[in-house]
mmCIF file of the N, C-alpha and C atoms, coordinates in Angstrom:
data_MODEL
# 
_entry.id   MODEL 
# 
loop_
_atom_site.group_PDB 
_atom_site.id 
_atom_site.type_symbol 
_atom_site.label_atom_id 
_atom_site.label_alt_id 
_atom_site.label_comp_id 
_atom_site.label_asym_id 
_atom_site.label_entity_id 
_atom_site.label_seq_id 
_atom_site.pdbx_PDB_ins_code 
_atom_site.Cartn_x 
_atom_site.Cartn_y 
_atom_site.Cartn_z 
_atom_site.occupancy 
_atom_site.B_iso_or_equiv 
_atom_site.pdbx_formal_charge 
_atom_site.auth_seq_id 
_atom_site.auth_comp_id 
_atom_site.auth_asym_id 
_atom_site.auth_atom_id 
_atom_site.pdbx_PDB_model_num 
ATOM 1   N N  . MET A 1 1  ? -6.205  -24.378 8.492  1.00 0.00 ? 1  MET A N  1 
ATOM 2   C CA . MET A 1 1  ? -5.971  -22.993 8.015  1.00 0.00 ? 1  MET A CA 1 
ATOM 3   C C  . MET A 1 1  ? -6.861  -22.060 8.581  1.00 0.00 ? 1  MET A C  1 
ATOM 4   N N  . LYS A 1 2  ? -6.290  -20.905 9.216  1.00 0.00 ? 2  LYS A N  1 
ATOM 5   C CA . LYS A 1 2  ? -7.071  -19.992 9.846  1.00 0.00 ? 2  LYS A CA 1 
ATOM 6   C C  . LYS A 1 2  ? -7.710  -18.985 8.919  1.00 0.00 ? 2  LYS A C  1 
ATOM 7   N N  . ASN A 1 3  ? -8.840  -18.338 9.266  1.00 0.00 ? 3  ASN A N  1 
ATOM 8   C CA . ASN A 1 3  ? -9.480  -17.439 8.476  1.00 0.00 ? 3  ASN A CA 1 
ATOM 9   C C  . ASN A 1 3  ? -9.201  -15.922 8.822  1.00 0.00 ? 3  ASN A C  1 
ATOM 10  N N  . THR A 1 4  ? -8.501  -15.681 9.890  1.00 0.00 ? 4  THR A N  1 
ATOM 11  C CA . THR A 1 4  ? -8.279  -14.281 10.283 1.00 0.00 ? 4  THR A CA 1 
ATOM 12  C C  . THR A 1 4  ? -6.771  -14.005 9.966  1.00 0.00 ? 4  THR A C  1 
ATOM 13  N N  . ILE A 1 5  ? -6.459  -12.633 9.789  1.00 0.00 ? 5  ILE A N  1 
ATOM 14  C CA . ILE A 1 5  ? -5.147  -12.146 9.497  1.00 0.00 ? 5  ILE A CA 1 
ATOM 15  C C  . ILE A 1 5  ? -4.780  -11.389 10.666 1.00 0.00 ? 5  ILE A C  1 
ATOM 16  N N  . GLU A 1 6  ? -3.575  -11.621 11.118 1.00 0.00 ? 6  GLU A N  1 
ATOM 17  C CA . GLU A 1 6  ? -3.035  -10.824 12.424 1.00 0.00 ? 6  GLU A CA 1 
ATOM 18  C C  . GLU A 1 6  ? -1.728  -10.253 11.977 1.00 0.00 ? 6  GLU A C  1 
ATOM 19  N N  . ILE A 1 7  ? -1.308  -9.133  12.845 1.00 0.00 ? 7  ILE A N  1 
ATOM 20  C CA . ILE A 1 7  ? -0.164  -8.562  12.581 1.00 0.00 ? 7  ILE A CA 1 
ATOM 21  C C  . ILE A 1 7  ? 1.080   -9.646  12.798 1.00 0.00 ? 7  ILE A C  1 
ATOM 22  N N  . ARG A 1 8  ? 2.019   -9.497  11.947 1.00 0.00 ? 8  ARG A N  1 
ATOM 23  C CA . ARG A 1 8  ? 3.228   -10.363 11.884 1.00 0.00 ? 8  ARG A CA 1 
ATOM 24  C C  . ARG A 1 8  ? 3.015   -11.675 11.146 1.00 0.00 ? 8  ARG A C  1 
ATOM 25  N N  . ASP A 1 9  ? 1.827   -11.846 10.522 1.00 0.00 ? 9  ASP A N  1 
ATOM 26  C CA . ASP A 1 9  ? 1.610   -13.077 9.717  1.00 0.00 ? 9  ASP A CA 1 
ATOM 27  C C  . ASP A 1 9  ? 2.306   -12.871 8.425  1.00 0.00 ? 9  ASP A C  1 
ATOM 28  N N  . TRP A 1 10 ? 2.791   -14.010 7.801  1.00 0.00 ? 10 TRP A N  1 
ATOM 29  C CA . TRP A 1 10 ? 3.385   -14.101 6.558  1.00 0.00 ? 10 TRP A CA 1 
ATOM 30  C C  . TRP A 1 10 ? 2.376   -14.412 5.500  1.00 0.00 ? 10 TRP A C  1 
ATOM 31  N N  . VAL A 1 11 ? 2.232   -13.505 4.451  1.00 0.00 ? 11 VAL A N  1 
ATOM 32  C CA . VAL A 1 11 ? 1.233   -13.721 3.504  1.00 0.00 ? 11 VAL A CA 1 
ATOM 33  C C  . VAL A 1 11 ? 1.769   -13.591 2.077  1.00 0.00 ? 11 VAL A C  1 
ATOM 34  N N  . LYS A 1 12 ? 1.064   -14.024 1.144  1.00 0.00 ? 12 LYS A N  1 
ATOM 35  C CA . LYS A 1 12 ? 1.392   -13.806 -0.316 1.00 0.00 ? 12 LYS A CA 1 
ATOM 36  C C  . LYS A 1 12 ? 0.419   -12.659 -0.812 1.00 0.00 ? 12 LYS A C  1 
ATOM 37  N N  . SER A 1 13 ? 0.919   -11.981 -1.907 1.00 0.00 ? 13 SER A N  1 
ATOM 38  C CA . SER A 1 13 ? 0.020   -10.963 -2.411 1.00 0.00 ? 13 SER A CA 1 
ATOM 39  C C  . SER A 1 13 ? -0.021  -11.113 -3.853 1.00 0.00 ? 13 SER A C  1 
ATOM 40  N N  . TYR A 1 14 ? -0.670  -10.156 -4.555 1.00 0.00 ? 14 TYR A N  1 
ATOM 41  C CA . TYR A 1 14 ? -0.815  -10.180 -6.087 1.00 0.00 ? 14 TYR A CA 1 
ATOM 42  C C  . TYR A 1 14 ? 0.547   -9.963  -6.674 1.00 0.00 ? 14 TYR A C  1 
ATOM 43  N N  . SER A 1 15 ? 1.463   -9.321  -6.035 1.00 0.00 ? 15 SER A N  1 
ATOM 44  C CA . SER A 1 15 ? 2.803   -9.144  -6.524 1.00 0.00 ? 15 SER A CA 1 
ATOM 45  C C  . SER A 1 15 ? 3.677   -10.353 -6.057 1.00 0.00 ? 15 SER A C  1 
ATOM 46  N N  . LYS A 1 16 ? 4.743   -10.661 -6.777 1.00 0.00 ? 16 LYS A N  1 
ATOM 47  C CA . LYS A 1 16 ? 5.648   -11.797 -6.495 1.00 0.00 ? 16 LYS A CA 1 
ATOM 48  C C  . LYS A 1 16 ? 6.323   -11.531 -5.098 1.00 0.00 ? 16 LYS A C  1 
ATOM 49  N N  . GLY A 1 17 ? 6.516   -12.584 -4.326 1.00 0.00 ? 17 GLY A N  1 
ATOM 50  C CA . GLY A 1 17 ? 7.298   -12.321 -3.142 1.00 0.00 ? 17 GLY A CA 1 
ATOM 51  C C  . GLY A 1 17 ? 6.394   -12.817 -1.875 1.00 0.00 ? 17 GLY A C  1 
ATOM 52  N N  . ILE A 1 18 ? 7.067   -12.764 -0.802 1.00 0.00 ? 18 ILE A N  1 
ATOM 53  C CA . ILE A 1 18 ? 6.453   -13.049 0.567  1.00 0.00 ? 18 ILE A CA 1 
ATOM 54  C C  . ILE A 1 18 ? 6.430   -11.822 1.356  1.00 0.00 ? 18 ILE A C  1 
ATOM 55  N N  . TYR A 1 19 ? 5.241   -11.474 1.973  1.00 0.00 ? 19 TYR A N  1 
ATOM 56  C CA . TYR A 1 19 ? 5.093   -10.241 2.771  1.00 0.00 ? 19 TYR A CA 1 
ATOM 57  C C  . TYR A 1 19 ? 4.740   -10.527 4.128  1.00 0.00 ? 19 TYR A C  1 
ATOM 58  N N  . ARG A 1 20 ? 5.097   -9.519  5.040  1.00 0.00 ? 20 ARG A N  1 
ATOM 59  C CA . ARG A 1 20 ? 4.681   -9.677  6.411  1.00 0.00 ? 20 ARG A CA 1 
ATOM 60  C C  . ARG A 1 20 ? 3.677   -8.510  6.706  1.00 0.00 ? 20 ARG A C  1 
ATOM 61  N N  . ASP A 1 21 ? 2.576   -8.746  7.408  1.00 0.00 ? 21 ASP A N  1 
ATOM 62  C CA . ASP A 1 21 ? 1.585   -7.767  7.786  1.00 0.00 ? 21 ASP A CA 1 
ATOM 63  C C  . ASP A 1 21 ? 2.193   -6.857  8.827  1.00 0.00 ? 21 ASP A C  1 
ATOM 64  N N  . GLU A 1 22 ? 2.140   -5.675  8.631  1.00 0.00 ? 22 GLU A N  1 
ATOM 65  C CA . GLU A 1 22 ? 2.682   -4.670  9.577  1.00 0.00 ? 22 GLU A CA 1 
ATOM 66  C C  . GLU A 1 22 ? 1.566   -3.955  10.406 1.00 0.00 ? 22 GLU A C  1 
ATOM 67  N N  . LYS A 1 23 ? 0.402   -3.627  9.792  1.00 0.00 ? 23 LYS A N  1 
ATOM 68  C CA . LYS A 1 23 ? -0.532  -2.970  10.492 1.00 0.00 ? 23 LYS A CA 1 
ATOM 69  C C  . LYS A 1 23 ? -1.944  -3.333  9.817  1.00 0.00 ? 23 LYS A C  1 
ATOM 70  N N  . ILE A 1 24 ? -2.924  -3.392  10.674 1.00 0.00 ? 24 ILE A N  1 
ATOM 71  C CA . ILE A 1 24 ? -4.352  -3.587  10.209 1.00 0.00 ? 24 ILE A CA 1 
ATOM 72  C C  . ILE A 1 24 ? -5.180  -2.362  10.601 1.00 0.00 ? 24 ILE A C  1 
ATOM 73  N N  . LEU A 1 25 ? -5.735  -1.616  9.651  1.00 0.00 ? 25 LEU A N  1 
ATOM 74  C CA . LEU A 1 25 ? -6.608  -0.490  9.886  1.00 0.00 ? 25 LEU A CA 1 
ATOM 75  C C  . LEU A 1 25 ? -8.123  -0.848  9.712  1.00 0.00 ? 25 LEU A C  1 
ATOM 76  N N  . ASP A 1 26 ? -8.778  -0.663  10.691 1.00 0.00 ? 26 ASP A N  1 
ATOM 77  C CA . ASP A 1 26 ? -10.298 -0.949  10.613 1.00 0.00 ? 26 ASP A CA 1 
ATOM 78  C C  . ASP A 1 26 ? -11.034 0.322   10.050 1.00 0.00 ? 26 ASP A C  1 
ATOM 79  N N  . ARG A 1 27 ? -11.879 0.063   9.196  1.00 0.00 ? 27 ARG A N  1 
ATOM 80  C CA . ARG A 1 27 ? -12.682 1.227   8.611  1.00 0.00 ? 27 ARG A CA 1 
ATOM 81  C C  . ARG A 1 27 ? -14.157 1.115   9.026  1.00 0.00 ? 27 ARG A C  1 
ATOM 82  N N  . TYR A 1 28 ? -14.800 2.140   9.172  1.00 0.00 ? 28 TYR A N  1 
ATOM 83  C CA . TYR A 1 28 ? -16.230 2.189   9.576  1.00 0.00 ? 28 TYR A CA 1 
ATOM 84  C C  . TYR A 1 28 ? -16.962 3.039   8.611  1.00 0.00 ? 28 TYR A C  1 
ATOM 85  N N  . TYR A 1 29 ? -18.366 2.788   8.374  1.00 0.00 ? 29 TYR A N  1 
ATOM 86  C CA . TYR A 1 29 ? -19.176 3.622   7.576  1.00 0.00 ? 29 TYR A CA 1 
ATOM 87  C C  . TYR A 1 29 ? -19.463 4.885   8.290  1.00 0.00 ? 29 TYR A C  1 
ATOM 88  N N  . ASP A 1 30 ? -19.310 6.078   7.645  1.00 0.00 ? 30 ASP A N  1 
ATOM 89  C CA . ASP A 1 30 ? -19.602 7.354   8.213  1.00 0.00 ? 30 ASP A CA 1 
ATOM 90  C C  . ASP A 1 30 ? -20.451 8.183   7.250  1.00 0.00 ? 30 ASP A C  1 
ATOM 91  N N  . GLU A 1 31 ? -20.704 9.374   7.556  1.00 0.00 ? 31 GLU A N  1 
ATOM 92  C CA . GLU A 1 31 ? -21.620 10.297  6.794  1.00 0.00 ? 31 GLU A CA 1 
ATOM 93  C C  . GLU A 1 31 ? -21.017 10.490  5.370  1.00 0.00 ? 31 GLU A C  1 
ATOM 94  N N  . SER A 1 32 ? -19.738 10.366  5.177  1.00 0.00 ? 32 SER A N  1 
ATOM 95  C CA . SER A 1 32 ? -19.150 10.713  3.893  1.00 0.00 ? 32 SER A CA 1 
ATOM 96  C C  . SER A 1 32 ? -19.086 9.420   2.933  1.00 0.00 ? 32 SER A C  1 
ATOM 97  N N  . SER A 1 33 ? -19.573 8.266   3.421  1.00 0.00 ? 33 SER A N  1 
ATOM 98  C CA . SER A 1 33 ? -19.546 7.049   2.811  1.00 0.00 ? 33 SER A CA 1 
ATOM 99  C C  . SER A 1 33 ? -20.581 7.237   1.671  1.00 0.00 ? 33 SER A C  1 
ATOM 100 N N  . SER A 1 34 ? -20.335 7.037   0.330  1.00 0.00 ? 34 SER A N  1 
ATOM 101 C CA . SER A 1 34 ? -21.277 7.342   -0.706 1.00 0.00 ? 34 SER A CA 1 
ATOM 102 C C  . SER A 1 34 ? -22.218 6.159   -0.851 1.00 0.00 ? 34 SER A C  1 
ATOM 103 N N  . LEU A 1 35 ? -21.927 4.961   -0.713 1.00 0.00 ? 35 LEU A N  1 
ATOM 104 C CA . LEU A 1 35 ? -22.791 3.676   -0.895 1.00 0.00 ? 35 LEU A CA 1 
ATOM 105 C C  . LEU A 1 35 ? -22.745 2.893   0.318  1.00 0.00 ? 35 LEU A C  1 
ATOM 106 N N  . ILE A 1 36 ? -23.770 2.990   1.166  1.00 0.00 ? 36 ILE A N  1 
ATOM 107 C CA . ILE A 1 36 ? -23.933 2.181   2.477  1.00 0.00 ? 36 ILE A CA 1 
ATOM 108 C C  . ILE A 1 36 ? -24.974 1.147   2.077  1.00 0.00 ? 36 ILE A C  1 
ATOM 109 N N  . PRO A 1 37 ? -24.589 -0.245  2.111  1.00 0.00 ? 37 PRO A N  1 
ATOM 110 C CA . PRO A 1 37 ? -25.655 -1.234  1.839  1.00 0.00 ? 37 PRO A CA 1 
ATOM 111 C C  . PRO A 1 37 ? -26.819 -1.048  2.711  1.00 0.00 ? 37 PRO A C  1 
ATOM 112 N N  . GLU A 1 38 ? -27.863 -1.630  2.366  1.00 0.00 ? 38 GLU A N  1 
ATOM 113 C CA . GLU A 1 38 ? -29.150 -1.526  3.165  1.00 0.00 ? 38 GLU A CA 1 
ATOM 114 C C  . GLU A 1 38 ? -29.149 -2.258  4.604  1.00 0.00 ? 38 GLU A C  1 
ATOM 115 N N  . ASN A 1 39 ? -28.290 -3.166  4.630  1.00 0.00 ? 39 ASN A N  1 
ATOM 116 C CA . ASN A 1 39 ? -28.290 -3.881  5.984  1.00 0.00 ? 39 ASN A CA 1 
ATOM 117 C C  . ASN A 1 39 ? -27.255 -3.285  6.925  1.00 0.00 ? 39 ASN A C  1 
ATOM 118 N N  . LYS A 1 40 ? -26.554 -2.266  6.550  1.00 0.00 ? 40 LYS A N  1 
ATOM 119 C CA . LYS A 1 40 ? -25.536 -1.542  7.276  1.00 0.00 ? 40 LYS A CA 1 
ATOM 120 C C  . LYS A 1 40 ? -25.944 -0.173  7.676  1.00 0.00 ? 40 LYS A C  1 
ATOM 121 N N  . ARG A 1 41 ? -25.381 0.333   8.800  1.00 0.00 ? 41 ARG A N  1 
ATOM 122 C CA . ARG A 1 41 ? -25.647 1.729   9.401  1.00 0.00 ? 41 ARG A CA 1 
ATOM 123 C C  . ARG A 1 41 ? -24.370 2.420   9.533  1.00 0.00 ? 41 ARG A C  1 
ATOM 124 N N  . ILE A 1 42 ? -24.435 3.808   9.747  1.00 0.00 ? 42 ILE A N  1 
ATOM 125 C CA . ILE A 1 42 ? -23.250 4.454   10.094 1.00 0.00 ? 42 ILE A CA 1 
ATOM 126 C C  . ILE A 1 42 ? -22.716 3.991   11.421 1.00 0.00 ? 42 ILE A C  1 
ATOM 127 N N  . GLY A 1 43 ? -21.385 3.797   11.434 1.00 0.00 ? 43 GLY A N  1 
ATOM 128 C CA . GLY A 1 43 ? -20.680 3.304   12.562 1.00 0.00 ? 43 GLY A CA 1 
ATOM 129 C C  . GLY A 1 43 ? -20.401 1.792   12.497 1.00 0.00 ? 43 GLY A C  1 
ATOM 130 N N  . ASP A 1 44 ? -21.096 1.000   11.589 1.00 0.00 ? 44 ASP A N  1 
ATOM 131 C CA . ASP A 1 44 ? -20.862 -0.366  11.433 1.00 0.00 ? 44 ASP A CA 1 
ATOM 132 C C  . ASP A 1 44 ? -19.443 -0.435  10.636 1.00 0.00 ? 44 ASP A C  1 
ATOM 133 N N  . GLN A 1 45 ? -18.725 -1.606  10.951 1.00 0.00 ? 45 GLN A N  1 
ATOM 134 C CA . GLN A 1 45 ? -17.458 -1.867  10.378 1.00 0.00 ? 45 GLN A CA 1 
ATOM 135 C C  . GLN A 1 45 ? -17.550 -2.184  8.863  1.00 0.00 ? 45 GLN A C  1 
ATOM 136 N N  . GLU A 1 46 ? -16.674 -1.518  8.104  1.00 0.00 ? 46 GLU A N  1 
ATOM 137 C CA . GLU A 1 46 ? -16.478 -1.773  6.800  1.00 0.00 ? 46 GLU A CA 1 
ATOM 138 C C  . GLU A 1 46 ? -15.335 -2.713  6.494  1.00 0.00 ? 46 GLU A C  1 
ATOM 139 N N  . ASN A 1 47 ? -14.756 -2.883  5.339  1.00 0.00 ? 47 ASN A N  1 
ATOM 140 C CA . ASN A 1 47 ? -13.638 -3.605  5.128  1.00 0.00 ? 47 ASN A CA 1 
ATOM 141 C C  . ASN A 1 47 ? -12.326 -3.086  5.809  1.00 0.00 ? 47 ASN A C  1 
ATOM 142 N N  . SER A 1 48 ? -11.399 -3.849  6.163  1.00 0.00 ? 48 SER A N  1 
ATOM 143 C CA . SER A 1 48 ? -10.180 -3.458  6.707  1.00 0.00 ? 48 SER A CA 1 
ATOM 144 C C  . SER A 1 48 ? -9.103  -3.212  5.689  1.00 0.00 ? 48 SER A C  1 
ATOM 145 N N  . ILE A 1 49 ? -8.205  -2.433  6.046  1.00 0.00 ? 49 ILE A N  1 
ATOM 146 C CA . ILE A 1 49 ? -7.046  -2.171  5.239  1.00 0.00 ? 49 ILE A CA 1 
ATOM 147 C C  . ILE A 1 49 ? -5.877  -2.728  5.826  1.00 0.00 ? 49 ILE A C  1 
ATOM 148 N N  . ILE A 1 50 ? -5.119  -3.562  5.080  1.00 0.00 ? 50 ILE A N  1 
ATOM 149 C CA . ILE A 1 50 ? -3.838  -4.282  5.578  1.00 0.00 ? 50 ILE A CA 1 
ATOM 150 C C  . ILE A 1 50 ? -2.662  -3.731  5.012  1.00 0.00 ? 50 ILE A C  1 
ATOM 151 N N  . LEU A 1 51 ? -1.725  -3.244  5.760  1.00 0.00 ? 51 LEU A N  1 
ATOM 152 C CA . LEU A 1 51 ? -0.516  -2.715  5.355  1.00 0.00 ? 51 LEU A CA 1 
ATOM 153 C C  . LEU A 1 51 ? 0.571   -3.824  5.487  1.00 0.00 ? 51 LEU A C  1 
ATOM 154 N N  . SER A 1 52 ? 1.215   -4.241  4.450  1.00 0.00 ? 52 SER A N  1 
ATOM 155 C CA . SER A 1 52 ? 2.270   -5.211  4.481  1.00 0.00 ? 52 SER A CA 1 
ATOM 156 C C  . SER A 1 52 ? 3.559   -4.763  3.958  1.00 0.00 ? 52 SER A C  1 
ATOM 157 N N  . LYS A 1 53 ? 4.639   -5.468  4.308  1.00 0.00 ? 53 LYS A N  1 
ATOM 158 C CA . LYS A 1 53 ? 6.009   -5.076  3.895  1.00 0.00 ? 53 LYS A CA 1 
ATOM 159 C C  . LYS A 1 53 ? 6.573   -6.342  3.270  1.00 0.00 ? 53 LYS A C  1 
ATOM 160 N N  . ARG A 1 54 ? 7.180   -6.114  2.157  1.00 0.00 ? 54 ARG A N  1 
ATOM 161 C CA . ARG A 1 54 ? 7.778   -7.179  1.362  1.00 0.00 ? 54 ARG A CA 1 
ATOM 162 C C  . ARG A 1 54 ? 9.153   -7.661  2.191  1.00 0.00 ? 54 ARG A C  1 
ATOM 163 N N  . PHE A 1 55 ? 9.242   -8.960  2.279  1.00 0.00 ? 55 PHE A N  1 
ATOM 164 C CA . PHE A 1 55 ? 10.368  -9.644  2.986  1.00 0.00 ? 55 PHE A CA 1 
ATOM 165 C C  . PHE A 1 55 ? 11.230  -10.409 2.016  1.00 0.00 ? 55 PHE A C  1 
ATOM 166 N N  . LEU A 1 56 ? 10.620  -11.230 1.245  1.00 0.00 ? 56 LEU A N  1 
ATOM 167 C CA . LEU A 1 56 ? 11.302  -12.117 0.232  1.00 0.00 ? 56 LEU A CA 1 
ATOM 168 C C  . LEU A 1 56 ? 10.893  -11.826 -1.116 1.00 0.00 ? 56 LEU A C  1 
ATOM 169 N N  . ASN A 1 57 ? 11.790  -11.871 -2.131 1.00 0.00 ? 57 ASN A N  1 
ATOM 170 C CA . ASN A 1 57 ? 11.391  -11.676 -3.504 1.00 0.00 ? 57 ASN A CA 1 
ATOM 171 C C  . ASN A 1 57 ? 10.983  -13.006 -4.038 1.00 0.00 ? 57 ASN A C  1 
ATOM 172 N N  . SER A 1 58 ? 10.585  -13.158 -5.307 1.00 0.00 ? 58 SER A N  1 
ATOM 173 C CA . SER A 1 58 ? 10.157  -14.445 -5.924 1.00 0.00 ? 58 SER A CA 1 
ATOM 174 C C  . SER A 1 58 ? 11.231  -15.520 -5.987 1.00 0.00 ? 58 SER A C  1 
ATOM 175 N N  . LYS A 1 59 ? 12.423  -15.177 -5.770 1.00 0.00 ? 59 LYS A N  1 
ATOM 176 C CA . LYS A 1 59 ? 13.551  -16.116 -5.732 1.00 0.00 ? 59 LYS A CA 1 
ATOM 177 C C  . LYS A 1 59 ? 13.952  -16.464 -4.284 1.00 0.00 ? 59 LYS A C  1 
ATOM 178 N N  . PHE A 1 60 ? 13.040  -16.021 -3.376 1.00 0.00 ? 60 PHE A N  1 
ATOM 179 C CA . PHE A 1 60 ? 13.383  -16.164 -1.875 1.00 0.00 ? 60 PHE A CA 1 
ATOM 180 C C  . PHE A 1 60 ? 14.675  -15.543 -1.396 1.00 0.00 ? 60 PHE A C  1 
ATOM 181 N N  . LYS A 1 61 ? 14.974  -14.313 -2.009 1.00 0.00 ? 61 LYS A N  1 
ATOM 182 C CA . LYS A 1 61 ? 16.175  -13.570 -1.553 1.00 0.00 ? 61 LYS A CA 1 
ATOM 183 C C  . LYS A 1 61 ? 15.554  -12.322 -0.718 1.00 0.00 ? 61 LYS A C  1 
ATOM 184 N N  . LYS A 1 62 ? 16.296  -12.104 0.396  1.00 0.00 ? 62 LYS A N  1 
ATOM 185 C CA . LYS A 1 62 ? 15.835  -11.194 1.315  1.00 0.00 ? 62 LYS A CA 1 
ATOM 186 C C  . LYS A 1 62 ? 15.859  -9.827  0.752  1.00 0.00 ? 62 LYS A C  1 
ATOM 187 N N  . ILE A 1 63 ? 14.782  -9.078  0.897  1.00 0.00 ? 63 ILE A N  1 
ATOM 188 C CA . ILE A 1 63 ? 14.751  -7.617  0.515  1.00 0.00 ? 63 ILE A CA 1 
ATOM 189 C C  . ILE A 1 63 ? 15.126  -6.738  1.657  1.00 0.00 ? 63 ILE A C  1 
ATOM 190 N N  . PHE A 1 64 ? 16.130  -5.944  1.484  1.00 0.00 ? 64 PHE A N  1 
ATOM 191 C CA . PHE A 1 64 ? 16.603  -4.970  2.542  1.00 0.00 ? 64 PHE A CA 1 
ATOM 192 C C  . PHE A 1 64 ? 15.874  -3.633  2.347  1.00 0.00 ? 64 PHE A C  1 
ATOM 193 N N  . GLN A 1 65 ? 15.101  -3.241  3.229  1.00 0.00 ? 65 GLN A N  1 
ATOM 194 C CA . GLN A 1 65 ? 14.346  -1.945  3.134  1.00 0.00 ? 65 GLN A CA 1 
ATOM 195 C C  . GLN A 1 65 ? 14.668  -1.049  4.252  1.00 0.00 ? 65 GLN A C  1 
ATOM 196 N N  . LEU A 1 66 ? 14.989  0.182   4.117  1.00 0.00 ? 66 LEU A N  1 
ATOM 197 C CA . LEU A 1 66 ? 15.346  1.037   5.228  1.00 0.00 ? 66 LEU A CA 1 
ATOM 198 C C  . LEU A 1 66 ? 14.080  1.628   5.826  1.00 0.00 ? 66 LEU A C  1 
# 
């Protein structure tokens, strides 16, 4: 089992169904970050945001989205 998520990977989410990762957005600490941990500085990578698209519902029927 791999520990990294890549674009076009099939994943499960909190909602029922199977999803495919469409985009991964990297976030970085900047001046507007309210709480920066002591071991991090401005410009260090924060958590990433993953945008996914639902492909199959809980009964494994394909979801058609425009």
